[in-house]
N, C-alpha and C positions, 0 to 999 in steps of 0.2 A: 505492499499500499505506501501510496505516495503521503510523504509532510505534510499534506495539504488534507489529504482523507483523515488521517492522525490527528489533526488540528482539529477539525469537523466535529471527531468521535468525542476528541478531549473537552471542546466547546457543549456536548448535546449531556455528557455525562457528569459534568464536573460544575460545582459551581464558584465561577470564577472571582474569589474574593482578592485574590492577588494579582497585579499588573502582571501580564503575559504575554512574554515573545513567541513570536511565530517561528519555534524551532522544536526540534523534538529528540532529546538528548536518548543515548543510547548507550553507550559505555565512557570511564574515565580514566585514563592514567599518569599518578605522576601530577601537575602541575595542570594535563588536558581532560578536555571533555571533547567530544567524538559524538556528532547528530547523526541520525540514520540514514541517512544521507553519503557518510562515510569523512564530511568537513571537521575539519579540525578545529581548537577553541582554546586560546589561550585562556586559562579561568582568575581573572582578578577578580571574581566577586567570592568563591569559596567557602558556596553555600552561605553567604554572609557570615562570611570569616570562621564558620564553624570546622572546615575541611581542611586542618591546620599540617596536617601533614602530604594534604594532595587527597587523590583519588586511586582507590584499591592497594593501600600499602598493606605489603605482603603482613609486616611482622605485623602490625596492628588486627588484621585478617584474621591468622594462625592465635595469635592470643582470644580474640573470640570468638572464634569457631573450639577452642579448647572448652572454653568455658559455659558453653552452650552444649559439651556435652559432659558436663558435669551438673553445673545447676543456672538454670538462667535466672528466677522467679522464687521469691519466697516473701510472705508477707512483712511487713518493718513489724510485726510486733516480735519478731525471731531476728537475731542476730547473724551473722557472716564473715568469717575471713575477708571476704574481699572489703566490706562496708568498712570493717575496721583497720586494714593495711590502707585504704583509700584517705579516711580522716588523719590518721597518722603522717602519711606521705603529704596532706597539704596543710596542715599544724606544721611539719618541719620544714616544708620549703617557703613559711611566710616567719622562720626565725623565733617560732614560740611566742609571736604577738596574740595568737588568739587561745582559747579555751578551747572551743570545741565547733562542731560542723555540722552542719544538717545538710541532707540530701534532696533534692527536688525533681522534678522530672523537665522541666524548661527554665531559661531565665527569668521566663513571666512567672512562675508561681514560687520562686526564687528569691524574687522581689516582693514578692506580696508576704511572703513569711516573714522577711528584713521589715517591712512597714509593719506588721503586727508585732515583730519583736521590739523597734522603737517604742510604739504605743503602750504595749503593757510593760515593759521597762519603765518608760518615763510616766506613768500611770497619765496618760493621756499627752492631749495636747497639739499643736500643728505639726505639719513637716511642710520645710523648705525644696523647694525642687525648680528645675530652671527651663523655663523657655528653649524648645529645639529639642529639647533632649527627649531620649525614649528609654522606657522602662520596662512596655511589656502590652499583653493584650487583654489579659485580665482584668478584672472590674481595679484592686486598688492599684495595681502597674499599669495601669492605661489612663487616672487618672492622674497619676504623678506623672508622667509623659508631657512633655511641653511643646510635641512637634504638631498638635491641631489635629489627631487621625479624626478616622473621619467616623468613631466612635464619639467624640468630644463634639463634631458640629455636626452633629446628627439628632435635633431638637425631639424623633422619637424613640431614642435610644441615652442619649444623655444623661437622662435623669438615672441611669443604674449607676452612675459613677459616683463614688461617694466623696464627702467633704473634707475640710480639714489639711486644703495643700496650699500652698501660698508659692506661687510662681513668679520668679524675677530673671531678671537679664543672666546670659549666660557671659562668661569672659570673651566675646567674639569683638578680636579688635579690629579684622577687616572690616566690619559693617556693624559698628557700635551705637546701643541705641541709645545710648546717651550723646553719640557724635564726640565723643572725645577722643583722644589721641595718646596712646600708651607712647612713653612712660610718664610722658605730662601729665597724664588722667592721677596719678597713685593711688589708680586701682580702683577707682570712684564707684564700678559696677559694686564691690565688694562693700563698701559705706554705705550705699543705698540703700542694700538689706535691712541695714538697723533701721536706716527713715524707716523704710515700707513696715518692718514690725511695730514700731512703735505707731504709725499713722494707723495700722488695722488695728491697733490693742492688742496683740498679742504676743502676751508676757510670755507665755509657754509653749516655746518652742522646743518641740522631742526631737528633732533631728533634721538633716540635711541631707538630701541625696542627690547624686552628682555623679557622671563618666567622670573618668579623669581625662579623657578626651570625647568628646561629643562625638559617634561616629554618624549611624544616620542621620543625626541634626546639620551635617557636612563638616565631620571632622575639624570641630574647634580646639584647637589645642590651649591651654591655659597658658597667661604670658608669666614671665618670671617673677615668683613671689609669690603667686597668687594662691596657690594650694597650701603654701604654708602659713599664708595670713585666715585664708579660710578656717583649716584647721584651728588658728589660733581663735578665731569668730565662734566658732560653737564651743568652745571651752570658756570662753566670756559667757554665751547663754545658757550655759549647762546642755548643749545640746550633743547628742550622739551625732557621730559624725559617718555616714554608708555610702562607701564606693559601688556601683555598678561597673564590674568590670565584667561583665558577661560578652563583652565584643572585644574590651580592651588587653584582658585577661588570658594565661598560659600563652605567653611566649610573640604576640601579635606586636606589641610594642617597643622590642628588642631586649627586655627583661621579663622574669616568669609574671609578674604582675607590674599594670602600670606605675601603682605607688611608688613602688622603687626608685624610680625617678624621682621621687620629688624626699626619700628616707620618709615620707608619711606611711605607717600603718591606720588606717579609720577603726571606727569601732567596729565595725559590721564589714565586709567585703562580700561580694557575691561573683561568683562565677560560672558560667555555662557556657552555652556555642562548642567551641573547642577544646573546651576539657574532656571530654571524651575520644576527640579525632575526629567527630563530628556523625559519626559512624552510626552511633548509639545516641539519644536522646538521654540529655544528664545536664544538672546543675548541682551547686555549691551554695551553702551561706556560713562563713566561719565571722564568730563571732568572740569577744572579749571574754572571758571565765564569766565576770557579773550578770553581761546579759544572758548567756549561754544559760547559766543556773539556775534565775530567772523565769527562764521558759522550760526549765525539766518536769515532767511532769503534768504540763498542761498540754491538752488535746486541741490544737487552736488552728493544726495543720499538718496536714497529709494529704498523699497519693497513693493508692494502690499499687504505683510502679515506683513509690519512694527509695531510694536506695537499693535499689534491687542487685542480686548480684553481678548480673552481666553486665547495667551499667558502671560499675564499681571496677570489676575487672578491665573494662573497655579502656577508662579512665588512667589506672595503675598501667596499663601499658603503654598506653599515651602520652604519660608523664616518661616515664622510662625510656620511650625513644626520643622525645625532645633532649632529655637532659644527654643519653648516648649520643646524639648526633649536633648536638651541639647548634639545636634550631635558634634557642633566643639570640644568640651572637650573630646568627646568620639575617635572622630577621634585621637587627641591628646594621650590621654591615651590608646587603644588599638593600635593604630600606635606606639608608642614607646615600648609597649610588643611585636607587633610585630616583627618590627627591632633589637628586642634583642632575639629574636627567630631565626629569620634569623641568627644573625652575629653567630651561633652558628653551623652551615652550612660549615662555613668554616674549621670546625675541622675536617671532614669527608674527602674532598677534597680542592688542592689547586686549581683546578677547579673553583672553588667559589673563583673569583679575588679582589668583593669585593663589601659590601652590604654598600647601601645609600637611603635619603630619609628624609621624613619630615612626619607627620601624616600618614594617608593614602595614603601614595604615596611611595612605595620602591620600589628600582631597585636589582637585580641581577646579577653583572656582570660575565659571563664566559670567560674564559680563556685558554690555553693551556695548563697551568701550568709548573710544574716543570720548575721553578724562571722565566717563559715566561708571559708575561702579553698580548701576539699573542691571537686574539678573536680566540676560537674555535667553528664555525660557523655548525659543525656538530651532534655537542654535544650539543649545545645549540638547535636544532632546533627536537633534540633524544629527549631532556627534556620536551620542549616545548610538543609536542604531546605527550610523554608517561604521561604526567600531565593532560591533557585534557581524556584521556583513565582514567585517575585515579579520576578523577571526580574535577579536579579545572583549571577552567577557567585562563589563564593569555596570557600578551600581550607580544609576542617576538620582539625587533626592531633590527635586526642584519643589518648589512651597510657593506657590503665588499668596499666601499668607502671610508667608515667613520671610517671602522677597528673596531669595535666596537662589541657585540652580547650580548645584557641586556633584559632579561627578566622581566618585569615590574605586578606589584602587585597596583592595586586602587581599591578595593571593596568598596562596599557603606558605609556610614558615620554608618549605624547600625549594625556594623561585634559586635558582642560579643568576650568577650577574649576566649572564648571557640572555636568558629567558627576561632579563631585567629590561635588557637594552633592544632585546624584539620589542617587546611591547612598548617601548616608548619610540622607536622608531615608525611601529604601527601607526602611533598616535598623531606622529607629526607629519606623516602622509597624507595620512584621512584629511586632519586642519587643512593641509597648503591644496588639498583638495577643493573643501566646501568653502574656502575662504577664495576662492578665483570668482 
C-alpha cells in the first residue's frame, strides 16, 4: 500500500490529537528513521527527547528482553529488586542530595505527584510557574503549563483545571516581556515575582516549578545568575523549588541533570522521557528526605504500572549505557559544535533571529527580519516542512498567543560530529533555497 493509502487509514482510525506529518515510519536505527518508502531521516526530535540512545539500541533491547522473560509487571504493593536498584542508582547520581524516589509512568503524572507533594508538605498555598513552560497534559500539570495549550483556552473543558497557580514571565532575554535588556535589567523578571506575589496578596507560596531550560517553550536558557537568585528567592519565601527535568534530564544538556550546570539541587527533581531510553514509558520524582517522609503512607498518588519491573530494568540499563559510553560528555562536545555551526546560519539571513541552547537541546528562533523580532510563522512552517522533505526531522514550536516561532533540535545523545555537520549543512541548503 502507498504512503497516501496508509495515511488515509490513519485518518479514519486514529483521533488526531497530535499534529501529524504526512509520513509513515517503518523502522529506526541509531540517529536515523526510515519511512515505508525507504527514505532516510536524521532524527533531530528523538521522540520529543525520549530516545536518548537512538533507535534499536541492541544493548538496551537485550536488557529489556531479559527482564521480559523474568518479570514484567507486579503491582506497587510489592517491592522488586529492579525498583530498589533504580531508586538507589538515581539517589547516587545526585550525590546524596535526595532522600527517596517515587516512580511514575509519564512526565505528566510525575509532575502531578510533585505538585501534590509540595501542597501537602507546605500545608496548602499557591505555586508559581512560568509562561511558555510545559509540564504535562493531566489536570494539575496542564494547569501549571504556561504554553497556552488547547485545554487551557478551550472554554468547554478549561474549568477542569485546578486553581492555585500564579504564572509569571520566564527569563526570555531575546524577547523580554518587560522590554528590558540583560544584564542591565539586573534580572528584573525575578524581582517582579516578589511584586506579583504582594499584589495578589498571596503570602503563602508553597513552591516554584520551572524547567531549567524551557524546551517546548522555545529553548529558553536562563541568563547567568538567574537560577542562583531564584533559589535564594525560594528560600526567602520559604517555598520549595521544583525542577521539571523531564526533557533536560538524563544527559540532554551535557550533564546527567541540568541542575548540575548551576550547582543547584532543587527540593524536588522530576525526570522522565529519556529515563528509560524512550523504549518503555517511565518517570521519577526525587525528593529531599523531609518531603519524601511526609508523603510516606499517604495514598495520594499511584498508577497501575507505577514502578513496574520492566520500566525499572530499562532505566537501569539505559543509565549504564550512558555512563559506559560517556554520552553526557558527548552531548556536551557535539552539542557545542552543533551550536557553533548553527550560529553560522545567522550570516545567511536575519530571519534567523536567535540561536540558543545547551548541549543537544538547541533552538532556532525565526523572525521577520529587517530589524524586526516579530515571529515569521509562515517562513518557520516552510522551513520545518522543507527540512522534513530534505530528510531532517525537527520540532516546530509556534505560538501566535506567545508571539514566537522556534525550530527545536534535540537529537539522540549518540549523535556524532559528522552527523551534526550533515544536519546543519542540510538546514543551510534548505534556507538558501527558501530565501531565493
